[in-house]
VEXSELO-417131 format. One record per residue (C-alpha): x, y negated, z; residue number from 1. Coordinates in pm, 1 decimal, always signed. Each point is the difference from the previous one (the first is absolute). Layout:
REM VEXSELO-417131
REC; X; Y; Z; seq
REC; X; Y; Z; NUM
...
REM end
This chain:
REM VEXSELO-417131
REC; X; Y; Z; seq
REC; -292.6; -9035.0; +10030.6; 1
REC; -37.4; +303.4; +209.3; 2
REC; -126.5; +287.4; -227.7; 3
REC; +61.9; +265.2; +264.5; 4
REC; -241.2; +300.2; +17.6; 5
REC; -248.1; -56.3; +280.8; 6
REC; +64.3; +248.9; +286.0; 7
REC; -316.8; +194.4; +85.4; 8
REC; +120.3; +258.4; +257.5; 9
REC; -333.0; +107.2; +181.2; 10
REC; -367.3; -70.4; -8.9; 11
REC; +29.0; -313.6; +195.5; 12
REC; +230.2; -154.2; -275.4; 13
REC; -251.2; +108.8; -259.3; 14
REC; -287.2; -154.9; +180.6; 15
REC; +160.6; -324.4; +47.6; 16
REC; +102.4; -8.9; -365.9; 17
REC; -368.1; +14.1; -81.9; 18
REC; -92.0; -250.7; +304.4; 19
REC; +232.9; -263.6; -103.9; 20
REC; -229.4; -54.7; -303.9; 21
REC; -315.3; -42.3; +182.6; 22
REC; +56.4; -388.5; +7.0; 23
REC; -29.8; +13.9; -396.2; 24
REC; -364.8; +34.5; +48.5; 25
REC; -239.3; +66.0; -302.5; 26
REC; +143.6; -114.1; -318.1; 27
REC; -226.0; +117.3; -296.3; 28
REC; +182.8; +63.2; -315.3; 29
REC; +213.0; +297.9; -169.2; 30
REC; +295.8; -168.5; -70.3; 31
REC; +199.9; +99.5; +316.2; 32
REC; -111.4; +373.2; +14.0; 33
REC; +57.7; +16.0; -385.6; 34
REC; +336.3; -132.8; +20.7; 35
REC; +133.4; +212.6; +289.1; 36
REC; -165.1; +303.0; -146.8; 37
REC; +189.5; -70.0; -334.4; 38
REC; +317.0; -15.4; +212.6; 39
REC; -68.2; +329.6; +144.5; 40
REC; -61.4; +160.6; -337.3; 41
REC; -379.2; -15.1; +7.4; 42
REC; -61.8; +299.0; +203.6; 43
REC; -398.2; -42.4; -17.3; 44
REC; +5.6; +142.4; -323.6; 45
REC; +149.8; +353.1; +79.6; 46
REC; -337.6; +173.2; +105.0; 47
REC; -357.1; -57.4; -93.3; 48
REC; -197.8; -233.1; +221.3; 49
REC; -363.7; -29.1; +136.0; 50
REC; -47.7; -370.7; +86.1; 51
REC; -280.6; -59.5; +263.6; 52
REC; -150.0; -352.8; +63.8; 53
REC; -311.5; -107.6; +167.6; 54
REC; -111.5; -222.0; +293.3; 55
REC; -76.4; +314.6; +227.6; 56
REC; +67.5; +373.0; -27.2; 57
REC; +340.5; -23.5; -164.9; 58
REC; +199.5; +189.0; +242.7; 59
REC; -289.1; +270.8; +52.7; 60
REC; -17.6; +65.2; -372.4; 61
REC; +383.1; -10.0; -35.8; 62
REC; +30.9; +269.8; +272.4; 63
REC; -290.5; +193.8; -129.6; 64
REC; +120.3; +19.8; -335.6; 65
REC; +351.3; +97.4; +116.1; 66
REC; -165.9; +294.7; +204.6; 67
REC; -206.7; +100.6; -289.4; 68
REC; +274.2; +14.0; -240.1; 69
REC; +243.4; +156.3; +240.1; 70
REC; -238.7; +274.1; +84.6; 71
REC; +5.8; +67.8; -386.2; 72
REC; +369.0; +47.1; +2.4; 73
REC; +84.3; -348.6; -115.2; 74
REC; +307.3; -163.3; +184.6; 75
REC; -125.6; -342.6; +122.4; 76
REC; +138.1; -300.8; +131.2; 77
REC; -213.2; -284.3; +180.0; 78
REC; +76.0; -365.6; +85.1; 79
REC; -259.8; -176.8; +198.3; 80
REC; -3.7; -305.3; +240.5; 81
REC; -10.9; -121.8; +249.8; 82
REC; +109.3; +249.3; +255.3; 83
REC; -166.9; +110.2; +350.5; 84
REC; +312.9; +64.7; +197.9; 85
REC; +318.4; +39.4; -218.6; 86
REC; +127.8; -117.0; -320.6; 87
REC; +66.3; +345.6; -95.8; 88
REC; -385.5; +72.6; -23.2; 89
REC; -8.6; -206.3; -330.7; 90
REC; +210.2; +250.1; -196.2; 91
REC; -98.6; +375.6; +1.0; 92
REC; +99.9; +272.9; -232.9; 93
REC; -213.4; +327.8; -17.0; 94
REC; -222.5; -142.4; +284.4; 95
REC; +307.6; -65.9; +241.8; 96
REC; +116.1; -349.7; +96.1; 97
REC; +344.1; -60.1; -55.5; 98
REC; +230.4; +51.9; +305.8; 99
REC; +197.8; -257.2; +192.5; 100
REC; +310.2; +130.5; -178.9; 101
REC; -126.4; +12.4; -337.6; 102
REC; -138.2; -363.6; +55.0; 103
REC; +339.9; -127.8; +111.5; 104
REC; +185.0; +173.3; -304.6; 105
REC; -276.9; -150.5; -246.4; 106
REC; +36.7; -359.5; +158.8; 107
REC; +399.9; +42.2; -38.6; 108
REC; -40.1; +125.3; -370.7; 109
REC; -187.0; -334.8; -106.1; 110
REC; +165.3; -244.3; +247.2; 111
REC; +279.1; -111.7; -221.4; 112
REC; -236.9; -37.9; -310.3; 113
REC; -248.4; -241.3; +208.4; 114
REC; +292.2; -201.5; +152.0; 115
REC; +171.5; -42.7; -326.0; 116
REC; -313.0; -73.0; -190.2; 117
REC; -87.8; -275.5; +255.3; 118
REC; +364.8; -144.1; -13.9; 119
REC; -22.2; -23.9; -396.8; 120
REC; -344.3; -138.8; -22.3; 121
REC; +10.2; -204.3; +338.5; 122
REC; -355.9; +144.5; +73.8; 123
REC; -109.5; +186.3; +305.1; 124
REC; -176.9; +345.4; -50.1; 125
REC; -310.5; +47.7; +221.3; 126
REC; -45.9; +256.5; +252.0; 127
REC; -267.1; +179.4; -218.6; 128
REC; +207.3; -30.3; -308.8; 129
REC; +313.8; +171.7; +179.6; 130
REC; -236.8; +274.9; +109.7; 131
REC; -147.8; +57.1; -350.2; 132
REC; +354.9; +24.7; -149.4; 133
REC; +90.2; +239.2; +277.2; 134
REC; -298.3; +217.6; -90.7; 135
REC; +87.4; -4.0; -390.0; 136
REC; +360.5; +71.2; +65.7; 137
REC; -36.2; +284.0; +249.8; 138
REC; -265.1; +163.3; -202.3; 139
REC; +245.6; +0.8; -305.7; 140
REC; +220.8; +219.5; +211.4; 141
REC; -254.4; +266.2; +40.1; 142
REC; -139.8; +235.2; -270.1; 143
REC; -352.8; -157.5; +49.1; 144
REC; -279.8; +101.8; -247.9; 145
REC; -195.0; -322.9; +98.7; 146
REC; +29.6; -302.9; +214.1; 147
REC; -317.4; -157.2; +131.3; 148
REC; +66.6; -362.3; +69.7; 149
REC; -231.6; -210.3; +211.2; 150
REC; -45.9; -395.9; -84.7; 151
REC; +110.1; -206.5; +261.6; 152
REC; -248.1; -291.7; -66.6; 153
REC; -180.4; -74.8; -335.1; 154
REC; +151.5; +150.8; -312.6; 155
REC; +136.7; -247.8; -242.4; 156
REC; +270.7; -124.5; +198.3; 157
REC; +54.2; +259.1; +262.4; 158
REC; +354.4; +136.4; +9.2; 159
REC; -126.6; +357.7; -87.5; 160
REC; -135.6; -141.7; -337.4; 161
REC; +322.4; +91.4; -200.8; 162
REC; -96.6; +351.4; -73.9; 163
REC; -127.7; +165.2; -321.6; 164
REC; -278.8; +205.4; +183.4; 165
REC; -154.9; +311.8; -99.4; 166
REC; -324.5; -86.3; +144.8; 167
REC; -93.6; -331.3; +162.6; 168
REC; -266.3; -10.7; +271.2; 169
REC; -211.1; -252.8; +149.3; 170
REC; -179.3; +118.5; +311.9; 171
REC; -237.7; -287.9; +22.4; 172
REC; +3.6; -359.4; +34.3; 173
REC; -123.9; -255.7; +265.1; 174
REC; +109.3; -344.6; +120.0; 175
REC; +340.3; +24.2; +173.6; 176
REC; +332.4; -214.1; -6.2; 177
REC; -195.5; -280.6; -179.7; 178
REC; +291.6; -220.4; +63.1; 179
REC; +214.2; +208.1; -255.6; 180
REC; -253.0; +177.2; -205.4; 181
REC; -290.8; -230.5; -70.2; 182
REC; -322.7; -106.0; +164.5; 183
REC; -237.4; +188.8; -198.5; 184
REC; -49.7; +405.2; -47.8; 185
REC; +40.5; -57.1; -385.1; 186
REC; +340.2; -189.9; +64.6; 187
REC; +134.4; +254.7; +243.4; 188
REC; -136.1; +287.2; -245.7; 189
REC; +218.1; -150.0; -274.1; 190
REC; +309.3; +22.1; +192.6; 191
REC; -48.2; +337.7; +102.6; 192
REC; -78.9; +123.5; -348.4; 193
REC; +335.7; -162.5; -119.4; 194
REC; +142.3; +348.6; +102.7; 195
REC; -146.9; +156.0; -291.9; 196
REC; +233.7; +54.2; -274.2; 197
REC; -17.0; +0.1; -389.4; 198
REC; -201.4; +317.9; -101.7; 199
REC; +1.1; +126.1; +353.2; 200
REC; -234.5; +193.7; +206.8; 201
REC; -189.3; -164.6; +282.2; 202
REC; -230.1; +145.8; +269.6; 203
REC; -222.4; -233.3; +185.6; 204
REC; -200.3; +65.7; +331.9; 205
REC; -345.8; -182.7; +74.9; 206
REC; +36.5; -356.8; -128.5; 207
REC; -233.3; -290.8; +90.0; 208
REC; -165.8; -171.4; -321.9; 209
REC; +212.4; -302.2; +24.4; 210
REC; +311.4; +215.9; -59.1; 211
REC; -119.8; +199.5; -294.7; 212
REC; +56.1; -284.4; -270.0; 213
REC; +334.2; -77.8; +105.3; 214
REC; +119.9; +357.7; -16.5; 215
REC; -188.4; +70.9; -323.0; 216
REC; +208.2; -281.5; -151.9; 217
REC; +323.1; +126.2; +106.7; 218
REC; -97.3; +363.0; -90.7; 219
REC; -102.5; -135.6; -352.3; 220
REC; +330.2; -205.8; -53.4; 221
REC; +217.2; +290.5; +110.9; 222
REC; -196.7; +250.4; -223.3; 223
REC; -25.2; +226.4; +322.0; 224
REC; -190.3; +315.8; +72.5; 225
REC; -214.2; -70.9; +292.6; 226
REC; -130.9; +257.8; +254.3; 227
REC; -273.2; -193.4; +207.4; 228
REC; -204.4; +104.6; +294.3; 229
REC; -356.6; +70.4; -71.5; 230
REC; +97.8; +69.9; -361.5; 231
REC; +280.3; +236.6; -60.7; 232
REC; -25.4; +153.5; +375.3; 233
REC; -250.8; -18.4; +286.2; 234
REC; -112.1; +114.3; +333.0; 235
REC; -276.6; +246.2; -35.1; 236
REC; -72.8; +89.2; +352.8; 237
REC; +120.1; -118.4; +342.1; 238
REC; -79.7; +145.0; +356.6; 239
REC; +144.3; -119.0; +338.1; 240
REC; +199.7; +291.9; +169.2; 241
REC; +183.3; +55.6; +315.9; 242
REC; +317.3; -217.8; -30.2; 243
REC; -85.0; -117.8; -345.1; 244
REC; -192.8; +85.1; -309.8; 245
REC; -123.0; +258.8; -233.6; 246
REC; +3.7; -115.5; -362.0; 247
REC; -79.1; +88.7; -351.4; 248
REC; +187.8; -193.6; -252.0; 249
REC; -59.3; +0.2; -388.5; 250
REC; +345.9; -45.7; -147.2; 251
REC; +126.6; -98.1; -327.1; 252
REC; +64.8; +357.7; -135.7; 253
REC; -231.0; +202.4; +243.5; 254
REC; -200.9; -6.0; +320.9; 255
REC; +132.0; +48.5; +361.6; 256
REC; -222.0; +123.7; +250.8; 257
REC; +0.4; +86.0; +391.5; 258
REC; +295.7; -208.5; +73.4; 259
REC; +75.6; -74.3; +340.9; 260
REC; +151.5; -334.9; +72.0; 261
REC; +127.0; -43.4; +361.7; 262
REC; +2.7; -388.3; +30.4; 263
REC; -291.6; -221.0; +151.4; 264
REC; -148.8; -282.5; -224.2; 265
REC; -241.6; +9.9; -284.7; 266
REC; +243.9; -189.1; -207.6; 267
REC; +268.0; +278.0; +8.6; 268
REC; -239.6; +205.7; -220.1; 269
REC; +58.9; -255.0; -279.9; 270
REC; +367.9; +6.8; +77.0; 271
REC; -22.2; +364.9; -44.3; 272
REC; -178.4; -18.1; -329.5; 273
REC; +252.4; -249.8; -116.9; 274
REC; +286.0; +214.7; +101.6; 275
REC; -151.8; +308.1; -165.5; 276
REC; -57.2; -177.0; -321.5; 277
REC; +360.3; -159.5; +12.2; 278
REC; +170.6; +341.1; +46.2; 279
REC; -235.3; +134.2; -284.7; 280
REC; +108.4; -296.8; -226.0; 281
REC; +378.8; +70.1; +68.7; 282
REC; -25.2; +363.5; -67.2; 283
REC; -220.6; -41.9; -287.9; 284
REC; -213.7; +304.3; +125.8; 285
REC; -233.9; +124.6; +262.0; 286
REC; +157.7; +67.6; +330.5; 287
REC; +11.3; +351.4; +176.5; 288
REC; -278.8; +9.6; +245.6; 289
REC; +194.4; +196.2; +258.8; 290
REC; +279.7; -219.9; -15.2; 291
REC; -222.7; -298.1; +40.4; 292
REC; -178.2; +126.7; +293.5; 293
REC; +331.9; +76.2; +175.0; 294
REC; +128.4; -331.6; -62.9; 295
REC; -319.0; -181.8; +143.2; 296
REC; -40.2; +222.7; +295.0; 297
REC; +359.0; -64.5; +102.6; 298
REC; +11.6; -382.7; -68.6; 299
REC; +45.4; -255.4; +274.9; 300
REC; -43.0; -367.0; -9.8; 301
REC; +166.7; -148.4; +324.0; 302
REC; -135.3; -361.3; +84.2; 303
REC; -310.3; +53.6; -222.9; 304
REC; -302.5; +37.7; +240.6; 305
REC; +217.1; +244.2; +178.3; 306
REC; -115.6; +159.4; +324.7; 307
REC; +286.5; -25.4; +245.8; 308
REC; -151.9; +83.3; +340.6; 309
REC; -308.5; +149.1; +136.8; 310
REC; -161.2; -101.3; +342.2; 311
REC; -20.0; -272.0; -79.4; 312
REC; -12.5; +14.0; -386.3; 313
REC; +264.8; -217.6; -152.2; 314
REC; +1.9; -67.6; -370.5; 315
REC; +276.6; -176.3; -175.9; 316
REC; -59.7; -171.8; -331.7; 317
REC; +228.5; -230.4; -184.2; 318
REC; -291.1; -197.3; -167.8; 319
REC; +114.9; -345.7; -55.9; 320
REC; -269.8; -156.5; -251.7; 321
REC; -363.6; -30.5; +14.5; 322
REC; -45.6; +305.5; -239.8; 323
REC; +219.3; +211.5; +193.3; 324
REC; -185.0; -90.5; +337.3; 325
REC; -332.9; +58.9; -164.2; 326
REC; +118.4; +365.8; -57.9; 327
REC; +103.4; +35.3; +357.1; 328
REC; -325.1; -138.6; +128.0; 329
REC; -205.6; +245.3; -229.8; 330
REC; +208.9; +294.8; +124.7; 331
REC; -41.1; -131.2; +393.6; 332
REC; -393.6; -7.8; -84.8; 333
REC; -44.8; +306.7; -188.1; 334
REC; +272.7; +242.7; +125.4; 335
REC; +28.2; -44.4; +363.9; 336
REC; -245.8; -13.6; +291.7; 337
REC; -178.2; -322.1; +61.5; 338
REC; +201.6; -204.4; +243.6; 339
REC; +119.7; -335.7; +69.8; 340
REC; +346.9; -5.3; -134.5; 341
REC; +281.9; -169.6; +185.3; 342
REC; +186.7; -185.0; -287.7; 343
REC; +370.5; -37.5; +7.6; 344
REC; +77.1; -270.1; -298.4; 345
REC; +319.2; -180.0; -95.9; 346
REC; +82.2; -126.9; -346.4; 347
REC; +281.0; -171.5; -201.0; 348
REC; +27.5; -252.0; -273.2; 349
REC; -259.3; -286.6; -124.4; 350
REC; -318.3; +155.5; +109.8; 351
REC; -322.0; -70.7; +183.1; 352
REC; -42.3; +277.7; +279.2; 353
REC; -372.5; -90.6; +13.2; 354
REC; -54.1; +56.0; -368.9; 355
REC; +193.4; +315.1; -1.5; 356
REC; -157.3; +164.9; +294.1; 357
REC; -359.8; -124.7; -78.0; 358
REC; -97.2; +346.6; -132.1; 359
REC; +38.6; +130.8; +358.4; 360
REC; -291.7; -192.3; +115.4; 361
REC; -223.2; +179.4; +213.3; 362
REC; +237.7; +269.5; +77.3; 363
REC; +218.7; -175.0; +263.9; 364
REC; -7.6; +19.5; +355.4; 365
REC; +322.0; -213.9; +73.7; 366
REC; +273.5; -127.4; -199.6; 367
REC; +363.8; +38.2; +97.6; 368
REC; +194.0; -258.6; -190.3; 369
REC; +355.4; +86.3; -69.4; 370
REC; +303.8; -57.5; -239.2; 371
REC; +261.0; +231.8; -149.3; 372
REC; +362.8; -77.7; +52.6; 373
REC; +26.4; -170.9; -344.1; 374
REC; +100.6; -378.9; -61.8; 375
REC; -307.8; -43.9; -202.7; 376
REC; -246.2; +123.2; +257.4; 377
REC; -313.9; -214.4; +85.6; 378
REC; +10.5; -95.1; +355.4; 379
REC; -230.3; +213.6; +207.0; 380
REC; -163.1; -306.1; +136.5; 381
REC; -110.9; -106.3; -364.6; 382
REC; -132.6; +363.1; -71.6; 383
REC; -208.2; -19.0; +311.5; 384
REC; -139.9; -346.0; -67.3; 385
REC; -79.6; +68.9; -349.4; 386
REC; -137.2; +359.5; +24.1; 387
REC; -170.5; -42.8; +326.9; 388
REC; -275.6; -223.9; -117.2; 389
REC; -35.8; +198.5; -314.2; 390
REC; -41.2; +328.2; +170.8; 391
REC; -197.6; -143.8; +276.9; 392
REC; +201.9; +176.3; +278.9; 393
REC; +217.7; -66.3; +309.5; 394
REC; +369.5; -42.3; -98.1; 395
REC; +335.2; +85.2; +171.3; 396
REC; +338.8; -127.9; -101.4; 397
REC; +272.0; +266.7; +56.0; 398
REC; +330.0; -99.5; -159.4; 399
REC; +156.9; +345.7; -57.5; 400
REC; -184.9; +267.3; -200.3; 401
REC; +83.9; +311.2; +212.8; 402
REC; -127.0; -212.9; +308.1; 403
REC; -306.6; -90.5; -198.3; 404
REC; -63.0; +374.9; -95.7; 405
REC; +31.2; +99.6; +360.5; 406
REC; -245.7; -250.2; +146.4; 407
REC; -243.2; +82.2; -281.1; 408
REC; +8.7; +367.9; +75.7; 409
REC; -30.3; -69.8; +405.3; 410
REC; -300.7; -218.1; -72.5; 411
REC; -167.4; +243.0; -225.6; 412
REC; +58.7; +294.2; +262.1; 413
REC; -12.3; +400.8; -120.1; 414
REC; -314.1; -32.0; -173.4; 415
REC; +39.7; -324.8; -194.8; 416
REC; +202.8; -77.9; -331.9; 417
REC; +259.5; -247.7; -125.0; 418
REC; +94.6; -116.4; -350.8; 419
REC; +308.6; -181.4; -93.4; 420
REC; -35.9; -198.9; -290.2; 421
REC; +150.0; -290.9; -196.6; 422
REC; +349.7; +71.4; -130.3; 423
REC; +218.0; +316.5; -74.1; 424
REC; +251.8; -148.9; +245.8; 425
REC; -251.5; +8.7; +266.1; 426
REC; -93.5; +342.4; -98.2; 427
REC; +349.9; +107.9; +24.4; 428
REC; +58.8; -136.1; +353.5; 429
REC; -314.8; +129.3; +111.4; 430
REC; +67.5; +328.2; -144.8; 431
REC; +354.1; +25.3; +147.3; 432
REC; -121.1; -98.4; +357.7; 433
REC; -240.5; +298.6; -25.1; 434
REC; +152.0; +295.6; -197.4; 435
REC; +350.3; -111.5; -116.0; 436
REC; +152.1; -81.0; -333.0; 437
REC; -8.5; +350.7; -173.0; 438
REC; -289.7; +124.5; -248.0; 439
REC; -0.9; +337.8; -153.4; 440
REC; +53.9; +29.5; -380.7; 441
REC; -275.3; +187.5; -189.8; 442
REC; +226.3; +333.9; -51.0; 443
REC; -162.1; +86.4; -325.1; 444
REC; +269.9; -106.8; -245.6; 445
REC; +109.1; +279.6; -209.6; 446
REC; +314.8; +14.8; -211.2; 447
REC; -29.2; +209.2; -298.1; 448
REC; +377.2; +77.4; -72.1; 449
REC; +172.2; +219.5; -279.4; 450
REC; +163.3; +293.4; +108.5; 451
REC; +367.5; -42.8; +69.4; 452
REC; +295.0; +239.9; +27.2; 453
REC; +66.2; +122.9; +343.6; 454
REC; +322.9; -183.3; +10.9; 455
REC; -119.1; -329.7; -75.1; 456
REC; +34.2; -231.6; +292.4; 457
REC; -316.5; -118.9; +177.2; 458
REC; -92.6; -351.0; +12.2; 459
REC; +64.8; +3.8; +380.9; 460
REC; +167.0; -334.9; +0.5; 461
REC; -282.4; -218.9; -122.2; 462
REC; -28.2; -280.3; +246.0; 463
REC; -377.6; -9.4; -18.3; 464
REC; -43.1; +334.2; +205.7; 465
REC; +310.5; +46.5; +177.1; 466
REC; -100.5; -212.9; +308.7; 467
REC; -61.1; -12.6; +379.3; 468
REC; -348.5; -124.9; -67.6; 469
REC; -248.5; +260.4; +162.6; 470
REC; -255.8; -58.9; -291.3; 471
REC; +258.0; +84.2; -255.9; 472
REC; +113.5; +310.0; +158.4; 473
REC; -361.9; +130.1; +45.6; 474
REC; -183.2; +201.2; -235.4; 475
REC; +296.4; +106.9; -210.8; 476
REC; -132.9; +365.2; -46.9; 477
REC; -228.6; -10.4; -297.9; 478
REM end
């Protein structure tokens, strides 16, 4: 039997190593990830973890918590999914996505363990399981103060549910992935609540009444400490501002006033309140108001109601379920001039395009149906036929996302507006066609280091920051 170490010589090799496992699909269960992590020495236990689940808002809350703690001098690592453009976006330290070189080295470090585990157990590890193992492994190589880990799907059987979390977070719950998680909100809530550990701490965002019972049961069983929206913390005031919102939050430990959140969408205020409560729960104290304001003013949320072009106005949003599209529809109605929107929509998976896009009814002037470059994509003709009647609008099928965006922009004209929706994969392709693949880290992460002797070597060889990536090289002066 060949037990040679896999050769991962460059980024292409690293990405291919992961892509080879796409065919494994989704396989609920923890036995594979538990087994390979034990084989690797259980790196997920080497640092505190904030574990973030929820139907929508997981990535936003994860990034906000990372920025808030980073502005307080806490060294953070974040693991999110999926990515918009590059795999490296899923893994960040101090707000900076990992570089291609660091990604290549990290995959090389775990490749033998993955393949050897697969040989011994005669069981293939899934794509997401490998990315989770990759995050746990490389975070263990860095002196992190906390890793903020986003659940991929659900909670109970998700590959990330192998951590002992310092704080578990459930951003919110609605129907999604019903083929895996259950057909009711209560069933889905029970799956997500399974990330709450014995005598753990949990923060929950706004929850529908149907979810309350299942979460209450699990909190009681685990004897957990529960900080819930509307009870332990709340939104005291909100006012629309240019490019976002001015907000007052009643936190767990104190009140926070005059916070500027430069993100569109009323639902993002709920995510902000949840993120603040999560940071408080982790630190077990009130936040510094100046650090909090700095973190929020500088935060970015690529692909989440993101304005990427003017004349015509173009907004990109990765919303891919009914609740997410409701948030987009509310933002289009409330925060932008009244107009008939040119909607570019593409989806993947087992979904009803008409049902997903129904909240946009009354806003759509024309639907441009397209599809991401993804084996699981829904055919554009299906998107058009399903959503056209629901939205009561004319439709045009355009196979390529970038072509669909270009045609929608031409139809809109300089004074019109275009919104791209339906999938983060569609959002990523549309974004790349207009502004490229980069996005600027917040730049507010502060390292509070102890004083060292002058002859102590600087950590100049850290692979995370020694890079040809323009973003990682920028803003290194403060």
